[in-house]
C-alpha angles and dihedrals in degrees: 000000000000089000091053092051093049092049090050090050092050091048092050091047089052090052090050091050090050091049092047092048091051090052091049091050091049093050092048091053092045093051090047089052090050089054090049091052091052093047094048091044089053093049091050095044095099094060092043089201090112124041130188092269094058091040091052091049091050093047090046091053092048091047090049091053092050092049091048090054095045094047092042094242098313099112141003105190139062097216133040112238113255124190089208091055091053103039099034104037113015106036100049097064091046095052095038092052089050089058094040093052097038117126094241099192092056093038095055094036087060095031097123093049091046091050090046091056098033100045109018092033092051090051090052091048090046092053093045095050095042095050092042093050090047091051098047105032094055086067091059123074095227097131135273117320119181127216089259090057092054091049090047089053088055091053093043095053094040090069108096134199112209098171095116094052093046090054091056099042118087108227092199095052097039106025094158094051094043091049092050095047093045097043095043091051093058096041089045093056091048093048092048093052092045088051091047093050092046090052092051093049095055132074101236097178090095111034118188138149092277092053092049092050091048089049092052092044092050091049093052091044092053091047095050099040094045091053092048092050091053092049092048093048091050093048091047092054090048093050094048095048092044093051099041101038096212091184090067089076107014133001088201090070096054092045090049091048092051092051094045094045090051091051091043091058089056094048093046089055089051090047092054093041093247130136102283092189093060091043097052092041094057090040087058092050093050093045092052090050099046117003097046091058092050096063128078122273093256091051091051091056092044096049093044093056095035094057092043092049095048090050092047095051093044092054093050091046091054096048092044090055093045089054092052095042091052088079097047102145095208093063096044093047090075094054099034092097093059110031091159092060091047090051090049092052091049092047092051091050091049091049091049089051090054094046094042090052094049091045092072109019097067099037093044091046088055091051092046091051091054090065095048122087101181117074089220090061095050122097107238124209095260090051090048090054089049091051090048091050094045091061097050095083117091122202149155098334092055090049094049094048091047091052090048093052103036107029140054114217090342095307134097132200100180123089095219092049090050090054091052094048095047091045091051090051091049094049092046093049095044096045095044097046104032099033090037093055091047093050099083098051091043094051091045090053094046097038110026114194111258113240088210090055092047093052092048093050091049095047098041108032094149100050109052092151090071094071111014139050108276109253132193121253108199093334097316105127123171114262095173094102098044094097096039124102095237095101111087115235118223111252095174141014090259092055091046090054093045095053104028097142095056096044096044090048090048095051092044089054091051091050092044094051094043101043115005106045096048088058104032102026121220131152110012094030110110115186113233111239115175111239094010124127090249094054094102093045090046095067093069091064097053 
C-alpha cells in the first residue's frame, strides 16, 4: 500500500513538473515575442506607418498561426486570457502613466471640451451602438441576447484606442487637437468601464423610470467618488514624501513609495467597487503636480522612465495576446458553419462604431465652438474629422470588456456569445490595422506640417516657449508668467465668459500657491539631501 502511495505521489509530481515546465516554456516564448515587438517597432519608427501596437498584433497573428499548425488546430495562444491579469496588472500602469505624463495646462484649459467629448460623447455613442445592435441583431438567428448584452455591446464598442493618431499628431504644432484626442481617450475609457460596471450591477429585465434614475445616479456617483479617491491618494503621497524626505537616506524608498501609492489608489477603487481607471488617472495627475517635485532629481528621472516603461510593456503585452487569441479555434468553431453571418455581424458593429462616433463629434464640436471667442480655440472642420478618425480604433479595453461579458475564464459555450467575441476580435483587428495604417496619410492631408513651424523648431530647439503655448512635460508647467500682468482680469461678466480658461487658471494658481503647495509641496520645493548639489539651494525652502 505504501508503495502504491509513493508511486502515485511520484506520478503526480511528474505531472506537476511537466505542467511547470510547459508554463516556463510559454513564458520564455512570450517574453521573446515582446522583445521582437520592441525591436521591430524601433526599426519601423522612422516611417511611422507601423507602431508597436500594430506590430504586436501582426506578430501575435503569425505566432497564433504557427501554434495552430504545431498543435494541429487545438490551440493558438501561449497564455489563457485572465481578466485579473488585464484589470489588475496590465491596465493600471497604462492609465496611471497617461495621467502622469498628461500636459496639465492644455488638459485643464480644454477640460470642459474634453469632458464633453469623453463623457457626454461616450454616452451618445453608447446609446447609438446599443439601439443599433438591438435593431439589427434581432433579425439574425445568432442566439439569445438579453437587453443587458445589447447595452454591454454599447459600452464595449464605445471604448476607443487613439494610440495611432497620437503618435502621428505633433503636440507642439497642434496642442489643442492633441490635448482633445489624448484627454478624450482617457475619459472615454473610464466612462465606458463605469457604464459597463453599472450595467452589470443592475437588473435590466424590468426597466422603468426608477431604474433609469438609479442608473444615472450610480454613474454620477462612481464618476465623482472615483475622481476624489484618486486626488486624495495623490495628495497623501505628496504630503508623506514632503514631510519625511525619503531621499535624505535613500532615493529607492521614495521611488518605491510613489509606485506603491499609485497602485494602491487603483486597488482601493477596486475594493470599494469604484472606477479604478478614473482613480489612478487623477492620482497620476496629482502626483505629477505635487509628489514628483518633492523627490530628489535622481528619483524624478527614475520614476519618469519607470512609469513610461511599465506602460509601454503592458500595452505591447496586451496587443500581442489579442493577436494570438484572434485565432482561438474554440471561439471560431461556433461560427464556422455560417461565415457570412459572422461577417455581417462584424460589419454592422463597425458601421455602428462609425455612426456612433460621428453622432457626437460634429454636434458637440459645434456646441463647443459657440462658447469660444478666439478662432485659435475653435475646433475647425479638419480637426473635427481628425478627432472623429482618432476614435474609430478599438483596442485592449474593448477586448477585455467583451471577454468579461461573453466568456467564462476565456472560454464560451453559447453560440450568441461566440458571435459577439469573434465579432469584437474582427472589429479590433480591422480597426487597429487598417485604420491605423491609414492614420498617417490622412492626418498629413488634413493637417499638413507647417514649413514655418518646422524651421522654427529646427532653429530654436531649446526655446519652445518663444513661439508656442507652454506645455507641461511630466508635470513641469511654466510658472514664470503667473505673477506677470499679461493675463487679462475680468472686469465684467462678459469678459469673464469670453476668457474663462485664463481667469480660472489664474485663480487656481493663486489658490495653489497660497494653500496647496505649502502643505503638499510641488514646484519650488527642493528636498534637502546632505552633500547633494541642491543642498545650498535647499535651505531657502525650510
